[in-house]
N, C-alpha and C positions, 0 to 999 in steps of 0.2 A: 666106352660107348658114346659119350657126347662128341668125341672127335670124329667118329664114324658118321654121325648124324650131320655134323657141320660139313664134312667132306662130301656127303651125298647132296646136301643143299647147294654147295658150291658147284658140284658137277652138273646138277640140273640147271643152274643158272647159266653156266657156260654153254650148255647144249642149247638152251633157249636163245642165247645171244648169237650162237653160230647159225642156228636154223631160221632166225627171224627174217633175213633177206630173202630166203627161199620161200617162206610162207607169204611174204609180201607180194612176190611175183605171181602167185597163184590166183590172186583176186582179179576178176575180169574188169578191165577198164573200158570206158565208153570209146568206141572207135572214132578216130578223128575223120571228119569228112574230107577235108582238104588240108594237107599239111603245108602246102605252099602259101595259103592265105593266112596262116596263123599270125605271123608278125608283119603283116602288110597293112598299109594305110590306104584308104579309098578316098577318091575325090570325084565330084561330078564335073566333067569338062564342059566346054562351051556348047557342044552338041547335045548335052543332056545325058551323055553316056557315063556309066560308072567306070572309072579308071583306077588302076592300082598304082600307087606311088612308092618307089623305092629310091630313097635319097632324092636326087633332083630329076631322075628320069621318069617319064610317063610310059606305062605299058598298056596298050589297048587290049581289051578283052572282047 
């Protein structure tokens, strides 16, 4: 009997371990507004406009 209980506990643990990633995906995450601006840096240029900087290049918006 004790071996059956241990086996049941191990089985439940294994099932939880296997289903955890699926459960994680179910949670609703906040929608990202703009994925393009996530890892972008901004600077104000000479005209007073906001510009996005990627490396050494300036991109006008």
